[in-house]
Backbone as a chain_set.jsonl record, in Angstrom:
{"seq": "MALFKKRTVGKPGEWYYCLEHKKVEEGPDCPGKDRFGPYASPEEARRAMETAAERNLQWENDPRWHDAPAGGGTDED", "coords": {"N": [[22.396, 175.998, 21.788], [21.647, 178.837, 20.703], [24.601, 180.985, 19.426], [24.828, 183.263, 18.714], [22.273, 185.443, 18.278], [19.369, 185.47, 15.503], [18.616, 188.567, 14.844], [15.504, 189.529, 12.809], [13.091, 190.86, 12.994], [13.555, 194.66, 13.512], [14.569, 197.584, 15.521], [12.362, 200.144, 16.464], [13.711, 203.161, 15.289], [15.967, 202.546, 14.594], [17.322, 202.971, 11.771], [19.158, 202.112, 8.563], [20.862, 201.517, 5.527], [20.185, 200.374, 2.684], [22.366, 198.204, 0.546], [21.376, 197.289, -1.701], [19.272, 197.552, -2.808], [19.059, 200.429, -2.865], [17.974, 202.417, -0.089], [16.473, 204.195, 1.62], [15.759, 202.006, 4.396], [13.798, 201.415, 8.109], [14.759, 199.604, 10.646], [16.896, 196.235, 10.589], [15.881, 195.134, 7.419], [16.81, 193.418, 6.007], [19.474, 191.603, 4.345], [23.433, 191.556, 5.948], [24.639, 192.031, 5.223], [24.95, 193.407, 2.936], [23.729, 195.877, 3.392], [24.269, 199.658, 5.117], [25.048, 201.013, 8.198], [23.908, 200.24, 11.944], [22.172, 203.723, 11.478], [21.644, 206.662, 13.181], [19.347, 207.925, 12.337], [16.991, 208.633, 9.557], [17.378, 210.475, 7.133], [20.116, 209.909, 8.379], [21.036, 207.466, 7.406], [20.432, 207.984, 4.374], [23.01, 209.855, 3.595], [24.109, 207.843, 3.552], [26.215, 206.451, 1.719], [27.044, 208.661, 0.221], [29.404, 209.43, 3.312], [31.012, 207.101, 3.976], [32.513, 207.988, 1.635], [33.597, 209.698, 2.305], [34.558, 209.587, 3.624], [36.45, 206.824, 3.179], [37.669, 208.488, 1.837], [39.075, 210.457, 3.943], [40.796, 208.471, 4.908], [42.679, 207.639, 2.728], [44.305, 209.527, 2.153], [45.754, 210.125, 5.696], [48.76, 209.594, 6.519], [49.228, 208.367, 8.769], [48.37, 205.937, 8.504], [49.31, 204.422, 6.263], [51.857, 202.168, 4.92], [55.469, 201.9, 5.964], [58.102, 201.974, 3.623], [59.949, 198.65, 3.237], [62.959, 198.725, 4.901], [63.044, 201.427, 5.935], [63.816, 203.493, 4.591], [63.492, 206.118, 1.692], [61.112, 206.53, -0.838], [62.262, 207.556, -2.546], [64.601, 206.205, -3.701]], "CA": [[21.435, 176.837, 21.643], [23.081, 179.656, 19.35], [25.435, 181.595, 19.936], [23.839, 184.47, 18.202], [20.511, 185.594, 17.483], [19.331, 186.506, 14.192], [17.35, 189.765, 15.26], [14.733, 189.702, 12.476], [12.588, 192.648, 13.51], [14.29, 195.966, 13.706], [14.339, 198.065, 16.352], [11.863, 201.275, 15.932], [14.447, 204.647, 15.423], [17.329, 202.012, 13.658], [18.511, 203.428, 10.021], [19.572, 201.02, 7.736], [20.995, 202.559, 3.685], [20.309, 199.294, 1.504], [23.761, 198.35, -0.879], [21.173, 196.475, -2.325], [17.463, 198.258, -3.285], [19.797, 202.191, -2.958], [17.01, 202.753, -0.418], [16.069, 203.527, 3.415], [14.605, 201.303, 6.071], [14.081, 201.204, 8.961], [15.22, 197.85, 11.048], [16.958, 195.549, 8.931], [15.111, 194.276, 6.918], [18.652, 193.224, 4.471], [20.832, 190.811, 5.651], [23.789, 192.647, 7.109], [26.546, 191.95, 4.155], [24.002, 194.886, 2.317], [23.524, 197.212, 4.731], [25.622, 199.649, 6.336], [24.014, 200.896, 9.838], [22.296, 201.778, 11.873], [21.819, 205.225, 12.652], [20.512, 207.439, 14.5], [18.013, 209.227, 11.988], [16.451, 209.005, 8.351], [18.649, 211.644, 7.243], [21.395, 209.989, 8.235], [21.113, 206.837, 6.519], [20.249, 208.594, 3.243], [23.664, 210.212, 3.067], [25.19, 206.554, 4.077], [27.223, 206.238, 0.175], [28.325, 210.03, 0.597], [29.711, 209.286, 4.836], [31.469, 206.603, 3.24], [33.12, 207.851, 0.141], [34.181, 210.887, 2.49], [35.977, 208.44, 5.82], [37.489, 206.753, 2.126], [39.974, 209.805, 0.551], [40.652, 210.497, 4.152], [41.889, 206.92, 4.353], [43.74, 207.374, 1.522], [44.976, 210.86, 2.055], [45.94, 209.78, 6.285], [49.733, 209.338, 6.696], [49.128, 207.116, 9.288], [47.55, 204.362, 7.193], [49.982, 203.694, 5.042], [52.877, 201.638, 5.965], [56.382, 203.246, 5.683], [59.028, 201.805, 2.831], [61.459, 198.717, 3.529], [64.43, 198.8, 5.92], [63.103, 202.721, 6.391], [63.84, 204.637, 3.587], [62.433, 206.77, 0.823], [60.327, 206.129, -2.417], [62.418, 208.795, -3.533], [66.031, 206.57, -3.762]], "C": [[22.393, 178.0, 21.655], [23.304, 180.988, 20.163], [24.765, 183.189, 19.748], [22.93, 184.339, 17.292], [20.619, 185.972, 16.835], [18.251, 186.937, 14.4], [16.642, 189.314, 13.656], [13.769, 190.661, 12.439], [13.114, 193.613, 14.01], [13.927, 196.809, 14.633], [13.073, 199.532, 16.082], [13.275, 202.579, 16.562], [15.982, 203.642, 15.257], [16.995, 202.23, 11.991], [18.675, 202.726, 9.842], [20.001, 202.004, 5.57], [21.103, 201.036, 2.86], [21.248, 199.98, 0.135], [21.932, 197.895, -1.781], [19.987, 196.575, -3.269], [17.766, 199.505, -3.564], [18.375, 202.263, -2.089], [17.238, 202.609, 1.587], [15.871, 202.752, 4.048], [15.032, 201.669, 6.743], [14.032, 199.924, 9.921], [15.754, 197.284, 9.911], [16.1, 194.721, 9.005], [15.979, 193.268, 5.874], [19.214, 192.454, 5.052], [22.153, 191.698, 5.791], [24.429, 192.836, 5.697], [26.215, 192.708, 2.697], [23.52, 196.184, 2.49], [24.2, 198.379, 4.976], [24.405, 200.344, 7.286], [24.508, 200.295, 11.397], [22.556, 202.63, 12.175], [20.637, 205.569, 12.823], [19.27, 208.044, 13.663], [17.651, 208.78, 10.083], [17.467, 209.252, 7.709], [20.224, 211.331, 7.305], [22.11, 209.004, 7.512], [21.732, 207.357, 5.186], [21.545, 209.128, 2.712], [25.119, 209.061, 3.338], [27.056, 206.251, 2.815], [28.16, 207.652, 0.35], [29.053, 209.936, 2.227], [30.315, 209.291, 4.445], [32.644, 206.373, 2.604], [33.57, 208.918, 0.502], [35.033, 210.227, 3.767], [37.059, 208.423, 3.551], [38.061, 207.688, 2.014], [39.971, 209.989, 2.208], [41.187, 209.96, 4.583], [43.136, 206.986, 3.974], [44.546, 208.593, 1.53], [45.038, 210.847, 3.998], [47.289, 209.242, 6.563], [49.849, 208.15, 7.223], [49.33, 205.844, 9.007], [48.38, 203.656, 6.686], [51.67, 203.082, 5.405], [54.108, 202.295, 5.246], [57.096, 202.18, 4.467], [59.807, 199.961, 3.564], [62.479, 199.069, 4.249], [64.279, 201.124, 5.828], [63.86, 203.985, 5.262], [62.717, 205.105, 2.706], [61.937, 206.267, -0.373], [62.093, 206.414, -3.099], [63.719, 207.907, -4.149], [66.378, 205.719, -4.908]], "O": [[23.446, 178.172, 22.268], [22.699, 181.671, 20.988], [24.348, 183.975, 20.599], [22.706, 183.714, 16.255], [21.511, 186.808, 16.69], [17.168, 186.359, 14.316], [17.445, 188.549, 13.122], [13.867, 191.379, 11.444], [13.22, 193.514, 15.233], [12.7, 196.895, 14.684], [13.237, 199.825, 14.898], [13.651, 202.806, 17.711], [17.012, 204.048, 15.795], [16.388, 201.436, 11.273], [18.512, 201.949, 10.782], [19.389, 202.784, 4.84], [22.212, 200.679, 2.462], [21.238, 200.952, -0.621], [21.638, 198.744, -2.623], [19.773, 195.869, -4.254], [17.048, 200.048, -4.405], [17.386, 202.212, -2.82], [17.697, 201.792, 2.385], [15.601, 203.527, 4.966], [16.143, 202.199, 6.755], [13.022, 199.232, 9.793], [15.464, 197.499, 8.734], [15.63, 193.956, 9.847], [15.483, 192.472, 5.077], [19.492, 192.534, 6.249], [21.825, 192.883, 5.726], [24.639, 193.961, 5.243], [26.896, 192.671, 1.671], [23.086, 197.146, 1.858], [25.339, 197.946, 5.151], [23.189, 200.227, 7.13], [25.677, 199.986, 11.629], [23.239, 202.722, 13.195], [19.455, 205.236, 12.749], [18.321, 208.577, 14.238], [18.732, 208.692, 9.501], [18.422, 208.48, 7.616], [21.178, 211.9, 6.776], [23.238, 209.153, 7.044], [22.912, 207.303, 4.84], [21.628, 209.061, 1.485], [26.341, 209.205, 3.343], [28.247, 206.018, 3.022], [29.371, 207.786, 0.525], [29.437, 211.104, 2.29], [30.886, 210.32, 4.085], [33.465, 205.456, 2.653], [34.073, 209.584, -0.404], [35.934, 210.565, 4.534], [37.753, 209.243, 2.948], [39.283, 207.619, 2.14], [41.126, 209.661, 2.481], [42.278, 210.406, 4.938], [44.215, 206.646, 4.46], [45.546, 208.593, 0.811], [44.226, 211.726, 4.285], [47.128, 208.095, 6.978], [50.304, 207.134, 6.697], [50.189, 204.988, 9.219], [48.322, 202.429, 6.602], [52.466, 203.682, 6.127], [54.006, 203.018, 4.256], [56.307, 201.238, 4.39], [60.289, 200.194, 4.672], [62.857, 200.189, 3.907], [65.23, 201.895, 5.699], [64.272, 205.129, 5.456], [61.528, 204.792, 2.756], [62.631, 205.392, -0.891], [62.806, 205.72, -3.824], [64.218, 208.49, -5.112], [67.533, 205.701, -5.335]]}, "num_chains": 1, "name": "protein.A"}
C-alpha cells in the first residue's frame, strides 16, 4: 500500500494556477511542482502570481526574517 496516494482527479471547488500553462485550472491537472493552490475560487487562483509577489515583498522587508550579523554587532562597523 502506497504511503501517499496520487490523486489524479481534482475535487470540485479546488482551483489551481498552473505555472507551466499560465492558466487557472479546476483540480490538480498538472504536477504539484508546476502549480500554486488550491484556492477557493478561480479569482483567487487568477491572482496567484500577484499574491506570491506581494508575499515575497513582505518577507523581504520583514526584519524578523533577517538574521542578526555575527557577533551581535551592527553592519556599520
